[in-house]
NUVOSE-490684 format. One record per atom (N, C-alpha, C): residue in three letters; x, y, z. Coordinates in nm, 2 decimals, decimal comma. Each point is the difference from the previous one (the first is absolute). Example, Ala and Ser with C-alpha at 12.3 -4.5 7.8 and 13.67 -1.06 7.14 Angstrom:
REM NUVOSE-490684
<node residu="Ala" east="1,32" north="-0,57" up="0,78"/>
<node residu="Ala" east="-0,09" north="0,12" up="0,00"/>
<node residu="Ala" east="0,09" north="0,12" up="0,00"/>
<node residu="Ser" east="-0,04" north="0,11" up="-0,07"/>
<node residu="Ser" east="0,09" north="0,11" up="0,00"/>
<node residu="Ser" east="-0,08" north="0,11" up="0,08"/>
REM end
This chain:
REM NUVOSE-490684
<node residu="Met" east="0,09" north="-0,11" up="0,00"/>
<node residu="Met" east="-0,08" north="0,11" up="-0,01"/>
<node residu="Met" east="0,08" north="0,13" up="0,01"/>
<node residu="Met" east="-0,03" north="0,08" up="-0,07"/>
<node residu="Met" east="0,07" north="0,14" up="-0,04"/>
<node residu="Met" east="-0,04" north="0,09" up="0,13"/>
<node residu="Pro" east="0,11" north="0,06" up="0,05"/>
<node residu="Pro" east="-0,04" north="0,10" up="0,11"/>
<node residu="Pro" east="-0,07" north="0,12" up="-0,06"/>
<node residu="Ala" east="-0,10" north="0,07" up="0,07"/>
<node residu="Ala" east="-0,07" north="0,12" up="-0,06"/>
<node residu="Ala" east="0,10" north="0,10" up="-0,03"/>
<node residu="Ala" east="-0,03" north="0,07" up="-0,10"/>
<node residu="Ala" east="0,09" north="0,12" up="-0,03"/>
<node residu="Ala" east="-0,03" north="0,09" up="0,09"/>
<node residu="Val" east="0,12" north="0,08" up="0,03"/>
<node residu="Val" east="0,00" north="0,11" up="0,09"/>
<node residu="Val" east="-0,03" north="0,11" up="-0,09"/>
<node residu="Pro" east="-0,10" north="0,09" up="0,06"/>
<node residu="Pro" east="-0,02" north="0,13" up="-0,10"/>
<node residu="Pro" east="0,11" north="0,09" up="0,00"/>
<node residu="Ala" east="0,03" north="0,05" up="-0,12"/>
<node residu="Ala" east="0,11" north="0,12" up="0,00"/>
<node residu="Ala" east="-0,06" north="0,13" up="0,03"/>
<node residu="Phe" east="0,06" north="0,07" up="0,10"/>
<node residu="Phe" east="-0,05" north="0,12" up="0,03"/>
<node residu="Phe" east="0,13" north="0,10" up="-0,03"/>
<node residu="Pro" east="-0,04" north="0,12" up="-0,02"/>
<node residu="Pro" east="0,08" north="0,10" up="-0,02"/>
<node residu="Pro" east="0,10" north="0,03" up="0,13"/>
<node residu="Ala" east="0,12" north="0,05" up="-0,03"/>
<node residu="Ala" east="0,08" north="0,01" up="0,13"/>
<node residu="Ala" east="-0,06" north="0,11" up="0,08"/>
<node residu="Ile" east="0,03" north="-0,04" up="0,14"/>
<node residu="Ile" east="-0,06" north="0,11" up="0,09"/>
<node residu="Ile" east="0,14" north="0,09" up="0,05"/>
<node residu="Arg" east="-0,04" north="0,13" up="-0,03"/>
<node residu="Arg" east="0,12" north="0,08" up="0,05"/>
<node residu="Arg" east="-0,04" north="0,10" up="0,11"/>
<node residu="Glu" east="0,09" north="0,04" up="0,08"/>
<node residu="Glu" east="-0,01" north="0,11" up="0,10"/>
<node residu="Glu" east="0,03" north="0,13" up="-0,05"/>
<node residu="Val" east="-0,08" north="0,08" up="0,04"/>
<node residu="Val" east="0,02" north="0,15" up="-0,05"/>
<node residu="Val" east="0,01" north="0,09" up="0,13"/>
<node residu="Ala" east="0,06" north="0,10" up="-0,02"/>
<node residu="Ala" east="0,02" north="0,12" up="0,11"/>
<node residu="Ala" east="-0,12" north="0,08" up="0,00"/>
<node residu="Phe" east="-0,04" north="0,03" up="0,12"/>
<node residu="Phe" east="-0,09" north="0,10" up="0,04"/>
<node residu="Phe" east="0,01" north="0,13" up="-0,08"/>
<node residu="Gly" east="-0,10" north="0,05" up="-0,06"/>
<node residu="Gly" east="0,03" north="0,14" up="-0,06"/>
<node residu="Gly" east="0,06" north="-0,01" up="-0,15"/>
<node residu="Ser" east="0,04" north="-0,11" up="-0,03"/>
<node residu="Ser" east="0,05" north="-0,04" up="-0,14"/>
<node residu="Ser" east="-0,12" north="0,03" up="-0,11"/>
<node residu="Ser" east="0,06" north="0,00" up="-0,13"/>
<node residu="Ser" east="-0,12" north="0,00" up="-0,10"/>
<node residu="Ser" east="-0,06" north="-0,12" up="0,00"/>
<node residu="Asp" east="0,06" north="-0,12" up="0,02"/>
<node residu="Asp" east="-0,07" north="-0,14" up="0,00"/>
<node residu="Asp" east="-0,10" north="0,00" up="0,14"/>
<node residu="Tyr" east="0,03" north="0,07" up="0,09"/>
<node residu="Tyr" east="-0,08" north="0,01" up="0,12"/>
<node residu="Tyr" east="-0,12" north="0,08" up="-0,05"/>
<node residu="Gln" east="0,01" north="0,09" up="-0,07"/>
<node residu="Gln" east="-0,14" north="0,08" up="-0,04"/>
<node residu="Gln" east="-0,07" north="-0,08" up="-0,07"/>
<node residu="Arg" east="0,07" north="-0,09" up="-0,09"/>
<node residu="Arg" east="-0,08" north="-0,08" up="-0,09"/>
<node residu="Arg" east="-0,08" north="-0,11" up="0,09"/>
<node residu="Ile" east="0,06" north="-0,04" up="0,10"/>
<node residu="Ile" east="-0,06" north="-0,10" up="0,11"/>
<node residu="Ile" east="-0,12" north="0,07" up="0,07"/>
<node residu="Val" east="0,02" north="0,12" up="0,02"/>
<node residu="Val" east="-0,12" north="0,08" up="0,06"/>
<node residu="Val" east="-0,12" north="0,00" up="-0,08"/>
<node residu="Ala" east="0,02" north="0,04" up="-0,14"/>
<node residu="Ala" east="-0,08" north="0,02" up="-0,09"/>
<node residu="Ala" east="-0,08" north="-0,14" up="-0,02"/>
<node residu="Phe" east="0,07" north="-0,10" up="-0,02"/>
<node residu="Phe" east="-0,06" north="-0,13" up="-0,01"/>
<node residu="Phe" east="-0,08" north="-0,05" up="0,13"/>
<node residu="Arg" east="0,04" north="0,02" up="0,09"/>
<node residu="Arg" east="-0,07" north="-0,01" up="0,14"/>
<node residu="Arg" east="-0,12" north="0,05" up="0,01"/>
<node residu="Glu" east="0,00" north="0,13" up="-0,04"/>
<node residu="Glu" east="-0,13" north="0,10" up="0,00"/>
<node residu="Glu" east="-0,09" north="-0,06" up="-0,09"/>
<node residu="Lys" east="0,04" north="-0,04" up="-0,14"/>
<node residu="Lys" east="-0,07" north="-0,04" up="-0,10"/>
<node residu="Lys" east="-0,07" north="-0,12" up="0,04"/>
<node residu="Trp" east="0,08" north="-0,10" up="0,06"/>
<node residu="Trp" east="-0,08" north="-0,13" up="0,03"/>
<node residu="Trp" east="-0,05" north="-0,03" up="0,15"/>
<node residu="Leu" east="0,06" north="0,10" up="0,09"/>
<node residu="Leu" east="-0,06" north="-0,04" up="0,12"/>
<node residu="Leu" east="-0,10" north="0,11" up="0,06"/>
<node residu="Arg" east="0,01" north="0,14" up="-0,06"/>
<node residu="Arg" east="-0,09" north="0,11" up="0,06"/>
<node residu="Arg" east="-0,08" north="0,05" up="-0,10"/>
<node residu="Lys" east="0,02" north="0,00" up="-0,14"/>
<node residu="Lys" east="-0,10" north="0,06" up="-0,09"/>
<node residu="Lys" east="-0,14" north="-0,08" up="-0,02"/>
<node residu="Pro" east="0,03" north="-0,15" up="0,03"/>
<node residu="Pro" east="-0,12" north="-0,08" up="-0,02"/>
<node residu="Pro" east="-0,11" north="0,04" up="0,11"/>
<node residu="Met" east="0,07" north="0,04" up="0,10"/>
<node residu="Met" east="-0,11" north="0,05" up="0,10"/>
<node residu="Met" east="-0,01" north="0,17" up="0,00"/>
<node residu="Gly" east="0,02" north="0,05" up="-0,11"/>
<node residu="Gly" east="-0,02" north="0,15" up="0,00"/>
<node residu="Gly" east="0,07" north="0,08" up="0,09"/>
<node residu="Gln" east="0,14" north="-0,05" up="0,02"/>
<node residu="Gln" east="0,08" north="0,08" up="0,08"/>
<node residu="Gln" east="0,13" north="0,01" up="-0,06"/>
<node residu="Val" east="0,09" north="0,10" up="0,06"/>
<node residu="Val" east="0,14" north="0,02" up="-0,03"/>
<node residu="Val" east="0,07" north="0,01" up="0,15"/>
<node residu="Phe" east="0,14" north="-0,02" up="-0,02"/>
<node residu="Phe" east="0,08" north="0,00" up="0,11"/>
<node residu="Phe" east="-0,01" north="0,13" up="0,07"/>
<node residu="Thr" east="0,01" north="0,02" up="0,12"/>
<node residu="Thr" east="0,00" north="0,12" up="0,08"/>
<node residu="Thr" east="0,16" north="0,01" up="0,04"/>
<node residu="Pro" east="0,07" north="0,12" up="0,03"/>
<node residu="Pro" east="0,13" north="0,00" up="0,05"/>
<node residu="Pro" east="0,02" north="-0,09" up="0,13"/>
<node residu="Glu" east="-0,09" north="-0,01" up="0,08"/>
<node residu="Glu" east="-0,02" north="-0,07" up="0,15"/>
<node residu="Glu" east="0,02" north="-0,16" up="-0,06"/>
<node residu="Gln" east="-0,07" north="-0,03" up="-0,10"/>
<node residu="Gln" east="0,00" north="-0,14" up="-0,04"/>
<node residu="Gln" east="0,13" north="-0,04" up="-0,07"/>
<node residu="Leu" east="0,07" north="0,09" up="-0,05"/>
<node residu="Leu" east="0,13" north="-0,02" up="-0,07"/>
<node residu="Leu" east="0,12" north="-0,01" up="0,10"/>
<node residu="Ala" east="-0,02" north="0,08" up="0,11"/>
<node residu="Ala" east="0,10" north="0,02" up="0,11"/>
<node residu="Ala" east="0,08" north="-0,12" up="0,02"/>
<node residu="Pro" east="-0,06" north="-0,11" up="0,04"/>
<node residu="Pro" east="0,07" north="-0,12" up="0,02"/>
<node residu="Pro" east="0,10" north="-0,05" up="-0,10"/>
<node residu="Asp" east="-0,01" north="0,05" up="-0,12"/>
<node residu="Asp" east="0,08" north="-0,04" up="-0,11"/>
<node residu="Asp" east="0,15" north="0,03" up="0,02"/>
<node residu="Ala" east="0,02" north="0,10" up="0,07"/>
<node residu="Ala" east="0,13" north="0,05" up="0,04"/>
<node residu="Ala" east="0,08" north="-0,11" up="0,08"/>
<node residu="Asp" east="-0,08" north="-0,06" up="0,06"/>
<node residu="Asp" east="0,08" north="-0,11" up="0,11"/>
<node residu="Asp" east="-0,02" north="-0,14" up="-0,06"/>
<node residu="Ser" east="-0,04" north="0,00" up="-0,12"/>
<node residu="Ser" east="-0,04" north="-0,15" up="-0,07"/>
<node residu="Ser" east="0,10" north="-0,03" up="-0,10"/>
<node residu="Val" east="0,03" north="-0,11" up="-0,04"/>
<node residu="Val" east="0,09" north="-0,05" up="-0,09"/>
<node residu="Val" east="-0,11" north="-0,04" up="-0,13"/>
<node residu="His" east="0,03" north="0,04" up="-0,12"/>
<node residu="His" east="-0,10" north="0,00" up="-0,11"/>
<node residu="His" east="0,06" north="-0,10" up="-0,11"/>
<node residu="Tyr" east="-0,09" north="-0,10" up="-0,01"/>
<node residu="Tyr" east="0,05" north="-0,11" up="-0,12"/>
<node residu="Tyr" east="-0,13" north="0,01" up="-0,10"/>
<node residu="Phe" east="0,06" north="-0,04" up="-0,12"/>
<node residu="Phe" east="-0,08" north="0,00" up="-0,12"/>
<node residu="Phe" east="0,06" north="-0,07" up="-0,11"/>
<node residu="Cys" east="-0,11" north="-0,05" up="-0,09"/>
<node residu="Cys" east="0,04" north="-0,06" up="-0,11"/>
<node residu="Cys" east="-0,07" north="0,04" up="-0,12"/>
<node residu="Glu" east="0,06" north="-0,01" up="-0,12"/>
<node residu="Glu" east="-0,06" north="0,04" up="-0,11"/>
<node residu="Glu" east="0,02" north="-0,08" up="-0,13"/>
<node residu="Glu" east="-0,07" north="0,01" up="-0,08"/>
<node residu="Glu" east="0,01" north="-0,06" up="-0,13"/>
<node residu="Glu" east="-0,03" north="0,10" up="-0,12"/>
<node residu="Ala" east="0,09" north="0,01" up="-0,09"/>
<node residu="Ala" east="-0,01" north="0,10" up="-0,13"/>
<node residu="Ala" east="-0,01" north="0,15" up="0,07"/>
<node residu="Glu" east="0,08" north="0,03" up="0,10"/>
<node residu="Glu" east="0,00" north="0,11" up="0,06"/>
<node residu="Glu" east="-0,14" north="0,06" up="0,08"/>
<node residu="Glu" east="-0,09" north="-0,09" up="0,01"/>
<node residu="Glu" east="-0,12" north="0,01" up="0,08"/>
<node residu="Glu" east="0,00" north="-0,06" up="0,13"/>
<node residu="Ile" east="-0,02" north="0,06" up="0,11"/>
<node residu="Ile" east="0,01" north="-0,07" up="0,13"/>
<node residu="Ile" east="-0,14" north="-0,09" up="0,00"/>
<node residu="Val" east="0,04" north="-0,12" up="0,05"/>
<node residu="Val" east="-0,10" north="-0,11" up="0,01"/>
<node residu="Val" east="-0,03" north="-0,05" up="0,14"/>
<node residu="Gly" east="0,09" north="0,05" up="0,10"/>
<node residu="Gly" east="-0,03" north="-0,05" up="0,14"/>
<node residu="Gly" east="0,11" north="0,08" up="0,09"/>
<node residu="Cys" east="-0,05" north="0,03" up="0,12"/>
<node residu="Cys" east="0,08" north="0,07" up="0,10"/>
<node residu="Cys" east="-0,04" north="-0,05" up="0,14"/>
<node residu="Val" east="0,11" north="0,01" up="0,09"/>
<node residu="Val" east="-0,03" north="-0,02" up="0,14"/>
<node residu="Val" east="0,09" north="0,09" up="0,07"/>
<node residu="Leu" east="-0,03" north="0,03" up="0,13"/>
<node residu="Leu" east="0,09" north="0,09" up="0,10"/>
<node residu="Leu" east="0,02" north="-0,07" up="0,12"/>
<node residu="Leu" east="0,12" north="0,03" up="0,05"/>
<node residu="Leu" east="0,05" north="-0,07" up="0,13"/>
<node residu="Leu" east="0,02" north="0,12" up="0,08"/>
<node residu="Arg" east="-0,05" north="-0,01" up="0,12"/>
<node residu="Arg" east="0,01" north="0,10" up="0,11"/>
<node residu="Arg" east="0,05" north="-0,07" up="0,14"/>
<node residu="Gln" east="0,11" north="0,02" up="0,03"/>
<node residu="Gln" east="0,05" north="-0,05" up="0,14"/>
<node residu="Gln" east="-0,06" north="0,07" up="0,11"/>
<node residu="Glu" east="-0,08" north="-0,06" up="0,07"/>
<node residu="Glu" east="-0,08" north="0,05" up="0,12"/>
<node residu="Glu" east="0,08" north="0,00" up="0,13"/>
<node residu="Ser" east="0,08" north="-0,11" up="0,03"/>
<node residu="Ser" east="0,11" north="-0,03" up="0,10"/>
<node residu="Ser" east="0,09" north="-0,06" up="-0,05"/>
<node residu="Leu" east="0,10" north="-0,05" up="0,10"/>
<node residu="Leu" east="0,10" north="-0,08" up="-0,06"/>
<node residu="Leu" east="-0,05" north="-0,12" up="-0,05"/>
<node residu="Thr" east="-0,12" north="-0,08" up="0,05"/>
<node residu="Thr" east="-0,02" north="-0,12" up="-0,05"/>
<node residu="Thr" east="-0,14" north="0,01" up="-0,09"/>
<node residu="Leu" east="-0,06" north="0,11" up="0,03"/>
<node residu="Leu" east="-0,16" north="0,00" up="-0,07"/>
<node residu="Leu" east="0,02" north="0,08" up="-0,13"/>
<node residu="Val" east="-0,04" north="-0,05" up="-0,11"/>
<node residu="Val" east="0,00" north="0,06" up="-0,14"/>
<node residu="Val" east="-0,13" north="-0,01" up="-0,04"/>
<node residu="Arg" east="-0,06" north="0,13" up="-0,06"/>
<node residu="Arg" east="-0,12" north="0,02" up="-0,06"/>
<node residu="Arg" east="0,00" north="-0,01" up="-0,15"/>
<node residu="Leu" east="-0,08" north="-0,08" up="-0,06"/>
<node residu="Leu" east="-0,03" north="0,00" up="-0,14"/>
<node residu="Leu" east="-0,11" north="0,10" up="-0,02"/>
<node residu="Arg" east="0,05" north="0,08" up="-0,11"/>
<node residu="Arg" east="-0,11" north="0,12" up="-0,04"/>
<node residu="Arg" east="-0,01" north="0,00" up="-0,13"/>
<node residu="Gln" east="-0,13" north="0,04" up="-0,06"/>
<node residu="Gln" east="-0,02" north="0,04" up="-0,13"/>
<node residu="Gln" east="0,03" north="-0,09" up="-0,11"/>
<node residu="Leu" east="-0,02" north="-0,14" up="0,02"/>
<node residu="Leu" east="0,00" north="-0,09" up="-0,09"/>
<node residu="Leu" east="-0,09" north="0,02" up="-0,11"/>
<node residu="Ala" east="0,05" north="0,02" up="-0,14"/>
<node residu="Ala" east="-0,09" north="0,03" up="-0,10"/>
<node residu="Ala" east="0,04" north="-0,09" up="-0,13"/>
<node residu="Val" east="-0,10" north="-0,04" up="-0,07"/>
<node residu="Val" east="0,05" north="-0,08" up="-0,11"/>
<node residu="Val" east="-0,09" north="0,06" up="-0,12"/>
<node residu="His" east="0,05" north="0,01" up="-0,11"/>
<node residu="His" east="-0,08" north="0,06" up="-0,13"/>
<node residu="His" east="-0,10" north="-0,11" up="-0,02"/>
<node residu="Pro" east="-0,12" north="0,04" up="-0,04"/>
<node residu="Pro" east="-0,13" north="-0,09" up="-0,03"/>
<node residu="Pro" east="0,04" north="-0,10" up="-0,10"/>
<node residu="Glu" east="0,08" north="0,02" up="-0,08"/>
<node residu="Glu" east="0,03" north="-0,11" up="-0,12"/>
<node residu="Glu" east="0,11" north="-0,10" up="0,06"/>
<node residu="Trp" east="0,06" north="0,01" up="0,12"/>
<node residu="Trp" east="0,08" north="-0,08" up="0,07"/>
<node residu="Trp" east="-0,06" north="-0,08" up="0,11"/>
<node residu="Arg" east="-0,12" north="0,05" up="0,03"/>
<node residu="Arg" east="-0,06" north="-0,07" up="0,14"/>
<node residu="Arg" east="-0,04" north="-0,14" up="-0,04"/>
<node residu="Gly" east="0,00" north="-0,07" up="0,09"/>
<node residu="Gly" east="-0,04" north="-0,15" up="-0,01"/>
<node residu="Gly" east="0,12" north="-0,10" up="-0,06"/>
<node residu="Arg" east="0,11" north="0,07" up="-0,03"/>
<node residu="Arg" east="0,12" north="-0,08" up="-0,08"/>
<node residu="Arg" east="0,10" north="-0,01" up="0,12"/>
<node residu="Gly" east="-0,01" north="0,03" up="0,12"/>
<node residu="Gly" east="0,12" north="-0,01" up="0,10"/>
<node residu="Gly" east="0,09" north="0,11" up="0,03"/>
<node residu="Leu" east="-0,04" north="0,10" up="-0,06"/>
<node residu="Leu" east="0,10" north="0,11" up="0,01"/>
<node residu="Leu" east="0,00" north="0,06" up="0,15"/>
<node residu="Gly" east="-0,13" north="0,01" up="0,06"/>
<node residu="Gly" east="0,00" north="0,04" up="0,13"/>
<node residu="Gly" east="0,06" north="-0,08" up="0,10"/>
<node residu="Ala" east="-0,02" north="-0,13" up="-0,02"/>
<node residu="Ala" east="0,07" north="-0,09" up="0,10"/>
<node residu="Ala" east="0,14" north="0,01" up="-0,02"/>
<node residu="His" east="0,06" north="0,03" up="-0,13"/>
<node residu="His" east="0,14" north="0,00" up="-0,04"/>
<node residu="His" east="0,07" north="0,13" up="0,09"/>
<node residu="Leu" east="-0,08" north="0,12" up="-0,02"/>
<node residu="Leu" east="0,03" north="0,11" up="0,07"/>
<node residu="Leu" east="0,01" north="-0,01" up="0,16"/>
<node residu="Thr" east="-0,11" north="-0,08" up="0,03"/>
<node residu="Thr" east="0,00" north="-0,01" up="0,16"/>
<node residu="Thr" east="0,11" north="-0,09" up="0,06"/>
<node residu="Arg" east="0,04" north="-0,11" up="-0,09"/>
<node residu="Arg" east="0,11" north="-0,07" up="0,06"/>
<node residu="Arg" east="0,13" north="0,07" up="-0,02"/>
<node residu="His" east="0,00" north="0,10" up="-0,09"/>
<node residu="His" east="0,12" north="0,08" up="-0,01"/>
<node residu="His" east="0,02" north="0,10" up="0,11"/>
<node residu="Phe" east="-0,13" north="0,05" up="0,05"/>
<node residu="Phe" east="0,00" north="0,08" up="0,11"/>
<node residu="Phe" east="0,03" north="-0,07" up="0,13"/>
<node residu="Glu" east="-0,03" north="-0,13" up="0,04"/>
<node residu="Glu" east="0,04" north="-0,08" up="0,09"/>
<node residu="Glu" east="0,14" north="-0,02" up="-0,01"/>
<node residu="His" east="0,05" north="-0,05" up="-0,12"/>
<node residu="His" east="0,16" north="-0,01" up="0,01"/>
<node residu="His" east="0,07" north="0,12" up="0,05"/>
<node residu="Glu" east="-0,04" north="0,12" up="-0,05"/>
<node residu="Glu" east="0,05" north="0,13" up="0,02"/>
<node residu="Glu" east="0,01" north="0,01" up="0,15"/>
<node residu="Ala" east="-0,12" north="-0,03" up="0,06"/>
<node residu="Ala" east="-0,04" north="0,04" up="0,14"/>
<node residu="Ala" east="0,09" north="-0,08" up="0,08"/>
<node residu="Arg" east="0,02" north="-0,14" up="-0,02"/>
<node residu="Arg" east="0,10" north="-0,08" up="0,07"/>
<node residu="Arg" east="0,13" north="0,05" up="0,00"/>
<node residu="Ala" east="0,04" north="0,03" up="-0,13"/>
<node residu="Ala" east="0,15" north="0,06" up="-0,01"/>
<node residu="Ala" east="0,01" north="0,14" up="0,08"/>
<node residu="Arg" east="-0,11" north="0,07" up="0,04"/>
<node residu="Arg" east="0,03" north="0,11" up="0,08"/>
<node residu="Arg" east="-0,02" north="-0,02" up="0,15"/>
<node residu="Gly" east="-0,02" north="-0,14" up="0,03"/>
<node residu="Gly" east="-0,01" north="-0,03" up="0,14"/>
<node residu="Gly" east="-0,14" north="-0,04" up="0,05"/>
<node residu="Gly" east="-0,09" north="0,01" up="-0,11"/>
<node residu="Gly" east="-0,14" north="0,00" up="0,05"/>
<node residu="Gly" east="-0,05" north="-0,16" up="0,03"/>
<node residu="Thr" east="-0,07" north="-0,01" up="0,11"/>
<node residu="Thr" east="-0,05" north="-0,14" up="0,04"/>
<node residu="Thr" east="-0,16" north="0,00" up="-0,04"/>
<node residu="Asp" east="-0,07" north="0,11" up="0,01"/>
<node residu="Asp" east="-0,13" north="0,02" up="0,00"/>
<node residu="Asp" east="-0,03" north="0,10" up="-0,11"/>
<node residu="Ala" east="-0,11" north="-0,04" up="-0,07"/>
<node residu="Ala" east="-0,08" north="0,10" up="-0,10"/>
<node residu="Ala" east="-0,13" north="0,03" up="0,03"/>
<node residu="Ile" east="-0,03" north="0,13" up="-0,03"/>
<node residu="Ile" east="-0,15" north="0,01" up="0,04"/>
<node residu="Ile" east="-0,02" north="0,10" up="-0,13"/>
<node residu="Leu" east="-0,14" north="-0,01" up="-0,04"/>
<node residu="Leu" east="-0,06" north="0,09" up="-0,11"/>
<node residu="Leu" east="-0,14" north="0,02" up="0,04"/>
<node residu="Ser" east="-0,05" north="0,12" up="-0,08"/>
<node residu="Ser" east="-0,15" north="0,02" up="0,00"/>
<node residu="Ser" east="-0,06" north="-0,05" up="-0,12"/>
<node residu="Ala" east="-0,09" north="-0,10" up="0,01"/>
<node residu="Ala" east="-0,05" north="-0,07" up="-0,12"/>
<node residu="Ala" east="-0,15" north="0,06" up="-0,03"/>
<node residu="Arg" east="-0,01" north="0,04" up="-0,10"/>
<node residu="Arg" east="-0,14" north="0,03" up="-0,07"/>
<node residu="Arg" east="-0,08" north="-0,13" up="0,05"/>
<node residu="Asp" east="-0,13" north="0,00" up="0,03"/>
<node residu="Asp" east="-0,06" north="-0,12" up="0,04"/>
<node residu="Asp" east="-0,02" north="-0,10" up="-0,11"/>
<node residu="Tyr" east="0,01" north="0,06" up="-0,15"/>
<node residu="Tyr" east="-0,02" north="-0,10" up="-0,12"/>
<node residu="Tyr" east="0,13" north="-0,07" up="-0,01"/>
<node residu="Ala" east="0,11" north="0,06" up="0,06"/>
<node residu="Ala" east="0,13" north="-0,08" up="-0,02"/>
<node residu="Ala" east="0,03" north="-0,07" up="0,10"/>
<node residu="Ile" east="-0,07" north="-0,04" up="0,11"/>
<node residu="Ile" east="0,05" north="-0,08" up="0,12"/>
<node residu="Ile" east="0,02" north="-0,14" up="-0,05"/>
<node residu="Ser" east="-0,08" north="-0,06" up="-0,09"/>
<node residu="Ser" east="0,04" north="-0,14" up="-0,04"/>
<node residu="Ser" east="0,12" north="-0,01" up="-0,08"/>
<node residu="Phe" east="0,05" north="0,10" up="-0,07"/>
<node residu="Phe" east="0,12" north="0,00" up="-0,07"/>
<node residu="Phe" east="0,11" north="-0,01" up="0,08"/>
<node residu="Tyr" east="0,02" north="0,10" up="0,12"/>
<node residu="Tyr" east="0,09" north="-0,01" up="0,09"/>
<node residu="Tyr" east="0,01" north="-0,13" up="0,10"/>
<node residu="Glu" east="-0,13" north="-0,06" up="0,03"/>
<node residu="Glu" east="-0,01" north="-0,13" up="0,06"/>
<node residu="Glu" east="0,07" north="-0,11" up="-0,05"/>
<node residu="Lys" east="-0,02" north="0,02" up="-0,15"/>
<node residu="Lys" east="0,09" north="-0,12" up="-0,07"/>
<node residu="Lys" east="0,14" north="0,02" up="0,01"/>
<node residu="Leu" east="0,05" north="0,11" up="0,04"/>
<node residu="Leu" east="0,14" north="0,01" up="0,01"/>
<node residu="Leu" east="0,06" north="0,01" up="0,16"/>
<node residu="Gly" east="-0,10" north="-0,06" up="0,08"/>
<node residu="Gly" east="0,04" north="0,00" up="0,13"/>
<node residu="Gly" east="-0,04" north="0,11" up="0,11"/>
<node residu="Tyr" east="-0,06" north="0,10" up="-0,05"/>
<node residu="Tyr" east="-0,04" north="0,10" up="0,08"/>
<node residu="Tyr" east="-0,13" north="-0,03" up="0,08"/>
<node residu="Ala" east="-0,02" north="0,06" up="0,11"/>
<node residu="Ala" east="-0,11" north="-0,03" up="0,08"/>
<node residu="Ala" east="-0,07" north="0,14" up="0,05"/>
<node residu="Val" east="-0,13" north="-0,01" up="0,00"/>
<node residu="Val" east="-0,07" north="0,13" up="0,04"/>
<node residu="Val" east="0,03" north="0,02" up="0,15"/>
<node residu="Glu" east="0,01" north="0,11" up="0,04"/>
<node residu="Glu" east="0,03" north="0,03" up="0,17"/>
<node residu="Glu" east="-0,11" north="0,11" up="0,02"/>
<node residu="Gly" east="-0,08" north="-0,02" up="0,10"/>
<node residu="Gly" east="-0,10" north="0,12" up="0,05"/>
<node residu="Gly" east="-0,10" north="0,01" up="-0,10"/>
<node residu="Glu" east="-0,08" north="0,11" up="0,04"/>
<node residu="Glu" east="-0,12" north="0,04" up="-0,06"/>
<node residu="Glu" east="0,03" north="0,07" up="-0,13"/>
<node residu="Gly" east="-0,10" north="0,00" up="-0,07"/>
<node residu="Gly" east="0,01" north="0,08" up="-0,14"/>
<node residu="Gly" east="-0,02" north="0,16" up="0,03"/>
<node residu="Tyr" east="0,04" north="0,08" up="-0,09"/>
<node residu="Tyr" east="-0,02" north="0,12" up="0,01"/>
<node residu="Tyr" east="0,01" north="0,07" up="-0,15"/>
<node residu="Leu" east="-0,05" north="0,14" up="-0,02"/>
<node residu="Leu" east="-0,02" north="0,07" up="-0,11"/>
<node residu="Leu" east="0,13" north="0,08" up="-0,03"/>
<node residu="Ser" east="0,07" north="-0,02" up="-0,11"/>
<node residu="Ser" east="0,11" north="0,07" up="-0,04"/>
<node residu="Ser" east="-0,03" north="0,06" up="-0,14"/>
<node residu="Val" east="0,03" north="0,12" up="-0,02"/>
<node residu="Val" east="-0,03" north="0,06" up="-0,13"/>
<node residu="Val" east="-0,15" north="-0,03" up="-0,06"/>
<node residu="Gly" east="-0,08" north="-0,01" up="0,11"/>
<node residu="Gly" east="-0,13" north="-0,03" up="-0,03"/>
<node residu="Gly" east="-0,05" north="-0,14" up="-0,04"/>
<node residu="Ile" east="0,10" north="-0,09" up="0,02"/>
<node residu="Ile" east="-0,04" north="-0,15" up="-0,03"/>
<node residu="Ile" east="0,02" north="-0,09" up="0,11"/>
<node residu="Pro" east="-0,04" north="-0,10" up="0,02"/>
<node residu="Pro" east="0,03" north="-0,11" up="0,09"/>
<node residu="Pro" east="0,13" north="-0,05" up="0,00"/>
<node residu="His" east="0,08" north="-0,01" up="0,11"/>
<node residu="His" east="0,13" north="-0,06" up="0,02"/>
<node residu="His" east="0,03" north="-0,09" up="0,10"/>
<node residu="His" east="0,09" north="-0,06" up="0,01"/>
<node residu="His" east="0,04" north="-0,09" up="0,11"/>
<node residu="His" east="0,15" north="0,00" up="0,02"/>
<node residu="Thr" east="0,04" north="0,00" up="0,13"/>
<node residu="Thr" east="0,15" north="-0,02" up="0,00"/>
<node residu="Thr" east="0,03" north="-0,14" up="0,01"/>
<node residu="Met" east="0,09" north="-0,04" up="-0,08"/>
<node residu="Met" east="0,06" north="-0,12" up="-0,02"/>
<node residu="Met" east="0,15" north="-0,03" up="0,04"/>
<node residu="Val" east="0,04" north="-0,10" up="0,06"/>
<node residu="Val" east="0,14" north="-0,03" up="0,04"/>
<node residu="Val" east="0,06" north="-0,13" up="-0,05"/>
<node residu="Lys" east="0,13" north="-0,02" up="0,00"/>
<node residu="Lys" east="0,06" north="-0,12" up="-0,03"/>
<node residu="Lys" east="0,15" north="0,00" up="0,06"/>
<node residu="Arg" east="0,01" north="-0,12" up="0,06"/>
<node residu="Arg" east="0,13" north="-0,02" up="0,06"/>
<node residu="Arg" east="0,10" north="-0,02" up="-0,13"/>
<node residu="Leu" east="0,11" north="0,06" up="-0,01"/>
<node residu="Leu" east="0,08" north="-0,02" up="-0,12"/>
<node residu="Leu" east="0,12" north="-0,11" up="0,04"/>
REM end
């Protein structure tokens, strides 16, 4: 029996806060995470970006996915703003970006990961080993839950 083919994904790159690629990531996040809800980023919502590590991948010079890593403490690392272009959803890119985040988090001394999941994304994160912690809450006007994972 032949092993299943591993999907080929574009390379994931780290970019500097404030760079032109960072600006492209912000526009991508706004397009796919905020505008569908009729919202745009506020300066307050973008403030944590300064303390985050930014990763993205692109194909044919178009961003297809991104994820941010924010070190909350020596051992706690937050996954932020995972976004995948609609044409790439369901192909494993979100899981690939999450695994990259986890690898980088461990390399930075992280032993625990935390994230705020939109309720419709809970099953996606559960498949990757994350568990809901606590009660749900509203963030940017939609239901969310905190999720955690031991790295």
